[in-house]
C-alpha positions, 0 to 999 in steps of 0.5 A: 717335444724335447722330452719325447725326442730324448726318450726316443733317442734313449730307446734307439741309441743304447746298445742293450736296446738294439735287439729290441729295435731289430725285433720290432723292425723285423716284425713290421717287415713281416707284416708288410710282406704279408699284406703285399702277398694278400694284395697280390692274391686278391688281384689274381683271384679277382682277375682269373676267377671273378673276372674283375680287375682291381688296382694295387691300392684296392688290393692293399685296401681290401687286405687291411680291411679283412685283416683288421676285421673291419669288413666294410663289405664294399668289395667281396668275393662270390666264388668259393675260392675267393671266400676260402682266401678271405678266411685265410686272410682274416685268421692271419690278420687276427693273429698278426694284428690283434694278438701279436702286434700288441705284444710286440709293441709292449715288449719291444717298444713301450716297455723299453721306453718306460724303462729308459724313462724310469732310469732318469728318475733314479738318484744320480747324485747326493743332495747338495751340501751333503758332507760327513757321509759314508759311501758304500760301493755296493749293497751286500750283507755287510752294507745292509748290516752297516747301514742299520748301524749308521742309521742308528747313530745318525750318520748319513750314508749312500750306496752305489748301484750301477743298475738304474732300475734297481737303484730306483726300486731301492730309492722307492724302498727308502734306501739311500742310493745313487746310481752310477758305475762303481769304477767311474770317477764321475760317480764319486764326484756326484757322491761328493767323495771329497766331503765324505767321512769314509768310503767302504770298498766292499767289492772284489779285490780287483775292483776294490783296487780300481775303486781306491785308485779312482778315489785317490785321483779325486781326494788324497784325504778321504779315508778308505776302508777296503774289504779284502777277500784274500790275504794276499791282496792286503799289500796291494790294496794298501799300496793303491791308497786304502787306509784300512784293509779288512780281511773279514774272513780271516778275522772271522776265523780268529774271533770264532777261535777265540770263543773256543773252550779247550784246555784250561778254562780262561776268560775270552777278552772280546773288546777294550774300552780305554783301560777296561777290558770286556771279557766272557767266560763259562761257568760250566763245571765250576763252583759258580754254576747254580749261583746267583750274581750276588752270590758270585761276589765278582765285584768284592772278590775280583773288582769286576762288574757282571754286565750281561749273561749269555744263555745259549746264544741269547744275551739276558739282562742281569740282576743280583738274583740272576741264577747262572746255569751250567751253560751260562757265559757271564760278561764282565768288565774290568782292568787287565789285572782284574781279568788276570786274577779271574783267569787264575781262579778259573784255570783249575776248572773245566780242563779238556785237552781233547782235540777241537773239531773244525767242520769246513776247510774254507778260508774261515775254517783254515783261519780258525784252525791256524789261530787255535794251533798257535794257542797250542790247541789240537785241531781235527778238521773235517772237509767234504771235498776230496779235491782240497786234500792236498791244499789242507794237508798240514793245516790241522793236526788231523784231516778227515775227508767226508760228509760231516753228517756221517756219524762214523766220520764224526766219531772218528774225528773225536766229536764225543770227547771234543770240548768245542766244535766250530761250524765254518761252512758258508752254507747256513742250512748245513750249519743249522743241521750240524748244530742240531746233530752235534748237540744231540751227539754231545750235549756238553759240547760248545757249538760255535758257528759261522752264519751268512744271513741274518735271518738264520740267526734265531734258527741256529740258536734254536738248533743249539749253537752257543755262539754265532758270528757273521762276517757282515756283523764283524765288518760292520763293527770294524767300520763303526770302530773306525768312524767312532775312533775306538777299538772294535768290540765283538759281542755276538749277533744281535747285540752291540755297544752304543756310544752316546753323549750323556743326555741333558735330562740325565746330566748331573744325576747318578746312574741308579736314578736314571733308570736307563735299564728299567726304561730301555733295557740297555745296560750301561757298561762305562762312562767315558769322561771328557778327558778320555778316561773310562770309568766302569759303571756303578750305581752311584756313578755321577753322569757328568755333562760332556761324558759319553755313555757306553751301553750294551743292548740291541737295536730295539733297546737303542730306539727306546733309549732315543725316544726316552732321553734324546 
């Protein structure tokens, strides 16, 4: 009885259910008026045509038996007028009671009742005793990418969903979710925010400010990482109490710019592990093209380890016999001095001082352009919207307004001689189209693209993009680096660095006898010793107990590693 009462109250009280109640009441009133009219008509025809007098109760009784098609036959008309009236009552009853009534009942009563009942089944708090978890303030592409990384690293996490029905569906699908208002203090109390490891505020800047202030009322110690849509919001978010502000679109532009080939050839440093740097470079138009890893003699000449090779957006495992094609990008690990020595060797090759082409004048495009110009690179920008001309004046060395699919516009912007083109629009379909188009027009071009949805990564690589990066993967790596207290390493879509304690079964052995690459596909880059010294990987390296392996690979290879060794 208590449950039924609570359900009825949940139906009647919420504001969003009031239109349903009004519609249901309106229909019932219409039904009552119709029955009353038919009862009146029955009495009038019976009295004036049939010569019989009946009470109001009899009139209502006759109207209901005819409208519901029961037709007991105890009271009938004998005149044609009466029978025509009976047909009208019958057809009206079929429509109102047999067709409309079930629909109205389900639509305005049963469905809202079931919805309100289901709302109580959505999780409203984290399990008791939960601690050291990560809280995500909404489910978006960043949260999806980050939750995958957190799950692979065994870090508990929960996402907030304000809609109880969506939260219930997510819960059924296996997503760790809690329903509640993202700006409500009670929501974070239910999520045990004081015991959490990190809160990721990934909503709009104004909402993130409110979230940060709300959390600070509950805990001054819990770290908060906030995504900033606009650079102007960084100071305000920090003043609100955010420990780490992530301007992802600005950083995305910087990382895309760092992958550009322009001017003299040099290494692109993509990350750091202690005193070791991770860098990549192209062998195009250098004596290294066409050689095998063994023939390059990177370790003998520069002291560098070649740990992987990019081939048109795909990272391939390396062996001493791997041949480097003209479009290959080896990934090397070594000290800053060793990287500088390699830069000195490469500087005379592949010189192209023609302007770099940036397509898209949004926040990412502007950040990319500004980063390149700080390096002294000439940049030409193409933007479709004429309305943005005034705001983009002076951002690039030359601005071209028009459709990037226009051949004449592309050529006038310098595509034929450009060393690189950066596709920075927020439309994946457009970027894929332009990757194909630009690649056909200039096969020697380095195509670098932004991507929004992970499902389009393979498509844009097939279209000809050499390097692809999204703000979601960039944000996920930034948060993981905060959790693991390391520097961020941006390799590209689909591949990550994995950090794991040396498994007991491998402790004391050497890297070559562990067969990690052969059994899992992961490439060991380095070993972090208990004293935080990072040692580059060699075949004879001893895997010391308590040390931490740093490995490069994808999600599938990591799962194979956990099955084999953990």
